[in-house]
C-alpha positions as CSV (number, residue, x, y, z in Angstrom):
1,M,0.0,0.0,0.0
2,K,2.8,2.4,0.9
3,A,4.6,1.6,-2.3
4,K,1.6,2.4,-4.4
5,L,1.0,5.6,-2.5
6,F,4.6,6.6,-3.0
7,S,4.3,5.9,-6.8
8,V,1.2,8.1,-7.1
9,I,2.8,11.0,-5.1
10,V,6.0,10.9,-7.2
11,L,4.2,10.9,-10.6
12,A,1.6,13.5,-9.5
13,T,4.4,15.8,-8.3
14,V,6.3,15.6,-11.6
15,V,3.2,16.0,-13.8
16,L,2.0,19.0,-11.8
17,A,5.5,20.6,-11.8
18,A,6.1,20.1,-15.5
19,P,5.5,23.2,-17.6
20,R,2.5,23.1,-19.9
21,P,3.1,22.9,-23.7
22,S,3.4,26.2,-25.5
23,L,3.5,27.0,-29.2
24,A,7.1,27.3,-30.3
25,V,6.6,27.6,-34.0
26,T,3.8,27.3,-36.6
27,I,4.3,25.7,-39.9
28,Y,2.2,26.6,-42.9
29,Y,2.2,23.9,-45.6
30,Y,1.4,24.6,-49.3
31,T,0.2,21.8,-51.6
32,G,-0.2,22.6,-55.3
33,P,-1.9,20.7,-58.1
34,T,0.1,18.8,-60.7
35,F,1.3,20.9,-63.5
36,A,-1.1,21.5,-66.4
37,S,1.8,21.9,-68.9
38,A,5.5,20.9,-68.7
39,T,8.5,20.8,-71.0
40,G,12.1,19.7,-70.8
41,V,13.1,18.3,-67.4
42,F,9.6,18.8,-66.0
43,S,6.5,16.5,-66.3
44,T,2.8,16.9,-65.6
45,S,3.2,14.5,-62.7
46,M,5.2,17.1,-60.8
47,S,3.8,19.9,-58.6
48,I,4.9,22.7,-56.3
49,S,4.8,22.1,-52.6
50,G,6.5,23.4,-49.5
51,Y,6.2,25.2,-46.2
52,L,6.8,28.5,-44.3
53,T,7.8,28.3,-40.6
54,F,6.9,31.2,-38.4
55,E,7.9,31.8,-34.8
56,S,4.2,32.0,-33.9
57,V,0.7,31.8,-35.3
58,L,-0.1,34.5,-37.8
59,G,-2.7,37.0,-36.7
60,S,-6.0,37.7,-38.4
61,N,-6.2,40.2,-41.3
62,T,-2.4,40.4,-41.4
63,Q,-0.1,41.2,-44.3
64,I,3.6,40.2,-44.3
65,L,6.0,41.2,-47.1
66,L,9.5,39.8,-46.7
67,Q,12.4,39.8,-49.1
68,N,16.0,38.6,-49.1
69,G,16.9,38.3,-45.5
70,A,14.2,40.4,-43.8
71,T,12.7,37.6,-41.8
72,E,10.6,39.3,-39.2
73,G,9.2,36.2,-37.6
74,L,9.8,33.9,-40.6
75,Q,12.2,31.2,-39.4
76,Y,12.5,29.0,-42.5
77,F,11.0,28.2,-45.9
78,S,11.5,25.3,-48.3
79,F,9.7,24.7,-51.6
80,T,10.1,22.2,-54.4
81,D,8.8,21.9,-57.9
82,G,9.1,18.2,-57.9
83,L,12.7,18.4,-59.3
84,H,14.5,21.1,-57.3
85,V,14.4,22.3,-53.8
86,I,14.8,26.0,-53.0
87,S,15.1,26.9,-49.3
88,I,16.2,29.9,-47.2
89,D,19.6,28.2,-47.2
90,N,20.2,28.1,-51.0
91,S,18.0,30.8,-52.5
92,T,19.8,33.8,-54.0
93,Q,16.7,35.9,-54.3
94,W,13.3,35.4,-52.7
95,E,10.0,37.1,-51.8
96,V,7.3,36.0,-49.4
97,N,4.2,38.1,-49.6
98,I,1.2,36.8,-47.7
99,A,-2.0,38.0,-46.2
100,T,-4.5,36.3,-43.8
101,D,-8.2,36.4,-43.5
102,S,-10.3,37.1,-40.4
103,A,-9.5,33.5,-39.1
104,G,-5.7,33.8,-39.6
105,N,-5.6,31.6,-42.6
106,I,-3.4,32.5,-45.6
107,D,-5.8,33.5,-48.3
108,Q,-3.5,35.7,-50.5
109,W,0.1,35.1,-51.3
110,R,3.0,35.4,-53.6
111,I,6.0,33.1,-53.1
112,D,8.8,33.8,-55.5
113,L,12.0,31.8,-55.0
114,Q,15.0,31.9,-57.3
115,K,18.6,30.5,-57.6
116,F,20.9,32.3,-59.9
117,N,24.3,31.3,-61.2
118,R,25.4,34.9,-61.4
119,D,24.9,35.3,-57.6
120,N,26.3,31.9,-56.6
121,P,28.8,30.2,-58.9
122,S,28.3,26.9,-57.0
123,L,24.8,26.6,-58.4
124,Q,24.8,24.7,-61.6
125,Y,21.6,26.1,-63.1
126,N,19.2,29.0,-62.8
127,V,16.0,27.7,-61.0
128,G,12.8,29.6,-60.2
129,I,9.6,28.7,-58.4
130,V,6.6,31.0,-58.2
131,T,3.2,30.5,-56.8
132,C,0.6,33.2,-56.2
133,F,-3.1,34.1,-56.4
134,N,-4.4,37.7,-56.0
135,P,-1.1,38.6,-54.2
136,P,-1.4,41.3,-51.5
137,A,-0.7,44.9,-52.2
138,G,3.0,45.7,-52.2
139,G,3.8,42.5,-54.2
140,S,4.0,42.0,-57.9
141,G,0.2,42.2,-58.4
142,G,-2.1,40.4,-60.7
143,V,-3.7,37.0,-60.8
144,C,-1.4,34.2,-61.5
145,G,-1.0,30.5,-61.1
146,E,2.2,28.5,-60.7
147,F,5.5,28.6,-62.6
148,A,8.7,26.6,-62.4
149,A,11.7,27.0,-64.7
150,R,15.2,25.7,-65.2
151,G,17.9,27.3,-67.4
152,T,21.5,27.6,-68.1
153,G,22.5,31.1,-67.3
154,G,22.0,34.8,-67.7
155,N,20.4,37.6,-65.7
156,D,16.9,36.3,-65.9
157,L,15.3,32.9,-65.7
158,F,16.3,31.0,-68.8
159,T,13.8,28.3,-69.7
160,D,15.8,26.3,-72.3
161,L,16.0,23.3,-69.9
162,G,12.3,23.3,-69.0
163,V,9.2,25.1,-68.0
164,A,6.1,24.0,-66.0
165,T,3.0,26.0,-65.4
166,N,-0.5,26.1,-63.9
167,I,-2.3,29.1,-65.4
168,S,-4.6,30.7,-62.9
169,Q,-4.6,27.6,-60.8
170,T,-2.9,27.3,-57.4
171,G,-3.0,25.0,-54.4
172,S,-4.0,25.3,-50.8
173,W,-2.5,26.0,-47.3
174,S,-2.8,24.1,-44.1
175,V,-1.4,25.1,-40.7
176,V,0.3,22.9,-38.1
177,P,1.1,24.5,-34.7
178,V,4.2,22.7,-33.2
179,P,4.0,22.3,-29.4
180,N,7.1,23.0,-27.2
181,V,6.9,20.2,-24.6
182,G,9.7,21.7,-22.5
183,T,11.0,19.6,-19.6
184,G,7.8,17.6,-19.1
185,L,9.0,14.4,-20.8
186,P,12.5,14.4,-19.3
187,G,10.8,15.0,-15.9
188,L,8.6,12.0,-16.3
189,V,11.6,9.9,-17.4
190,A,13.5,11.0,-14.4
191,A,10.6,10.1,-12.1
192,A,10.3,6.7,-13.6
193,A,14.0,6.1,-13.1
194,L,13.7,7.2,-9.5
195,L,10.7,5.0,-8.8
196,A,12.5,2.0,-10.3
197,W,15.5,2.6,-8.1
198,W,13.4,2.9,-5.0
199,R,11.5,-0.3,-5.8
200,K,14.8,-2.2,-6.3
201,K,16.2,-0.8,-3.1
202,R,13.1,-1.8,-1.2
203,A,13.0,-5.3,-2.6
204,T,16.7,-5.7,-1.6
205,K,15.9,-4.7,2.0
206,L,12.9,-7.0,2.2
207,A,14.9,-9.9,0.8
208,A,17.6,-9.3,3.5
């Protein structure tokens, strides 16, 4: 009886003392449709997808325009066209222009990511990924779908190696808050170890 009571007290103490989960980051995932047209290295089985990671949940009716290093809460991004991956680590020019509705969901955006040889000789090709729909004010404007291109050089995106598009067609966003568990789990592990040690010690005494 005393052993059971001790177990309950130890576990209850650790659980009550453990900090409650808090939102550390929020990830907004984008999933696009397969390309309507594709040439060269691209195919119509490919699509644009990726994610934006913010340090907290985006507010309602909010607009954020970020370009080339001005993060302001944006921790990371990574997008792929099914062939290449452009992230905050390897992009040489980028723009993230988003706006949210009254519920905090992304409902307007322009994501424009590029890798240029002229800016980074280690990149073998020019690659560009663009997805937008009624982009917010302050962006490039206009209604557009999706665009991916790969080329061999120059000051702009050269498309001699392939182009993929979705005209006036884009995908959708979903949001996943990521909890910060803190020290709760390590605390429970420590409590379990302590309880196991106490039971072993008690069993040794009883055997003696």
